[in-house]
C-alpha positions in Angstrom: 15.3 -18.5 -14.4 16.1 -19.3 -10.8 19.8 -18.9 -11.7 19.1 -15.4 -12.9 17.2 -14.5 -9.7 20.0 -16.1 -7.6 22.6 -14.0 -9.4 20.5 -10.8 -9.1 20.1 -11.4 -5.4 23.8 -12.3 -4.8 26.4 -9.9 -3.6 27.2 -7.3 -5.1 24.5 -7.5 -7.7 21.8 -7.2 -5.0 22.9 -3.6 -4.2 22.3 -2.5 -7.8 19.2 -4.7 -8.3 17.4 -2.7 -5.7 18.5 0.6 -7.3 17.5 -0.8 -10.7 14.0 -1.5 -9.4 13.8 2.1 -8.2 15.0 3.5 -11.6 12.5 1.3 -13.5 9.7 2.4 -11.2 10.7 6.1 -11.6 10.7 5.9 -15.4 7.5 3.8 -15.3 5.7 6.6 -13.3 6.9 9.2 -15.9 5.6 7.1 -18.8 2.2 6.7 -17.0 2.1 10.5 -16.5 2.1 10.3 -12.7 5.4 12.2 -12.5 6.3 15.1 -14.7 9.6 15.0 -16.5 10.5 18.4 -15.0 10.2 16.8 -11.6 13.3 14.7 -12.4 15.5 17.5 -13.6 17.1 18.1 -10.3 20.3 19.2 -12.0 22.7 18.4 -14.7 25.7 16.1 -14.7 28.0 16.5 -17.7 25.4 18.5 -19.5 22.7 15.8 -19.2 19.8 15.8 -16.7 20.8 14.0 -13.4 17.9 11.5 -13.6 19.2 10.2 -17.0 22.8 10.1 -15.8 22.0 8.2 -12.6 19.7 5.8 -14.4 22.5 5.0 -16.9 25.0 4.5 -14.1 22.7 2.2 -12.2 22.0 0.1 -15.3 25.6 -0.3 -16.3 26.7 -1.0 -12.8 23.9 -3.6 -12.3 24.8 -5.4 -15.5 28.5 -5.5 -14.7 27.9 -6.7 -11.1 25.4 -9.4 -12.3 28.0 -10.7 -14.8 30.7 -10.7 -12.1 28.4 -12.4 -9.6 27.8 -15.3 -12.1 31.5 -15.6 -13.1 33.2 -15.1 -9.7 32.8 -17.4 -6.7 33.9 -16.4 -3.2 33.1 -13.4 -1.1 36.6 -11.7 -1.2 36.7 -11.6 -5.0 33.1 -10.2 -5.1 34.3 -7.1 -3.4 36.6 -6.6 -6.4 33.5 -7.2 -8.6 31.8 -4.4 -6.8 34.7 -2.0 -7.4 34.8 -3.0 -11.1 31.1 -2.5 -11.4 31.3 1.0 -9.9 34.2 2.0 -12.2 32.7 0.3 -15.2 29.3 1.9 -14.6 30.9 5.3 -14.4 32.9 4.8 -17.6 29.9 3.4 -19.5 27.8 6.3 -18.3 30.5 8.8 -19.4 30.6 7.1 -22.9 26.8 7.6 -23.3 26.6 11.1 -21.8 29.2 12.7 -24.1 27.1 12.3 -27.3 23.9 13.1 -25.3 25.2 16.6 -24.4 24.3 17.8 -27.9 20.6 16.8 -27.3 20.5 18.8 -24.1 22.5 21.9 -25.2 20.7 25.0 -24.0 18.6 23.1 -21.5 20.4 24.9 -18.6 18.7 28.1 -17.4 19.8 31.4 -18.9 19.2 34.9 -17.7 16.4 35.3 -20.1 14.5 32.6 -18.3 14.0 35.0 -15.3 12.1 37.5 -17.5 8.4 37.4 -16.5 9.1 35.8 -13.2 8.4 37.1 -9.7 11.4 38.0 -7.5 11.8 39.1 -3.9 13.9 42.2 -3.1 16.9 41.5 -0.9 18.3 45.1 -0.5 16.9 48.0 1.6 16.1 50.0 -1.5 15.8 49.7 -5.2 16.5 52.6 -7.6 17.5 53.2 -11.2 21.1 52.5 -10.1 21.0 49.9 -7.4 19.1 46.8 -6.2 19.2 43.1 -5.8 16.5 40.4 -5.6 16.2 36.7 -5.4 14.6 35.2 -8.5 13.6 31.6 -9.1 13.7 30.0 -12.6 11.2 27.5 -14.0 13.5 24.6 -13.1 13.5 25.6 -9.4 17.0 27.1 -9.4 17.3 30.5 -7.7 19.8 33.3 -8.0 20.5 36.7 -6.6 20.2 39.1 -9.5 20.9 42.8 -10.0 17.6 44.7 -10.5 16.7 48.3 -11.4 13.4 50.2 -11.0 12.5 52.9 -13.5 11.1 56.0 -11.9 10.2 56.6 -8.3 9.2 53.8 -6.0 9.4 52.6 -2.5 10.7 49.1 -2.7 12.6 47.5 0.2 13.5 44.1 1.6 10.8 41.5 1.1 9.0 43.5 -1.7 7.8 41.3 -4.5 8.6 42.5 -8.0 8.0 41.3 -11.6 11.0 41.1 -13.8 10.0 42.5 -17.2 13.3 43.0 -19.1 17.0 42.2 -19.1 19.6 44.7 -19.9 22.5 42.7 -21.3 24.9 45.7 -21.5 24.4 46.5 -17.8 23.8 42.9 -16.8 20.7 43.7 -14.7 16.9 43.2 -14.8 14.3 45.9 -15.0 11.5 45.3 -12.5 8.1 46.7 -11.5 6.3 46.3 -8.2 3.8 43.5 -7.9 1.4 45.7 -6.0 1.0 49.4 -5.9 1.5 50.5 -2.3 -1.3 52.5 -0.8 -0.6 56.2 -0.5 0.4 57.3 3.0 -1.1 60.4 4.5 
């Protein structure tokens, strides 16, 4: 067992050993329910959530660097092991990600995901023909979207609106004000 620990703490495996501990801790906290899986979905890499992609890369790179540390003696050659581990980790991750794409198809936000969400107006006025707002999807991504207001209204920069429908033909969202503004005398 001490040979394993020595190899895991030798260069270059030690670089990936630390990262592997972080990855194992992250997934352990998710399994315990301390973290929500959505918290890890920072983005997508190759169609797969970034947390999964990075975890695979770290695991493959750690394994390759561990094997290289055991097989190769001498500091100059271990730099080559580091490079091989990085390239091999990327290739191994790529091999696993390609089939995983099918599992995560449709996981990226669509325009329909903005319906029912609150947005903040970014133009000086919103009418039936003109308007833009910043909307945030459930995954935390935001976008400047085209919006339209049915009927009369007094919406300007900073007004909060609720997106209630998407017009696919016109590629804009129908909105209604969050709060009715008080009548001015």
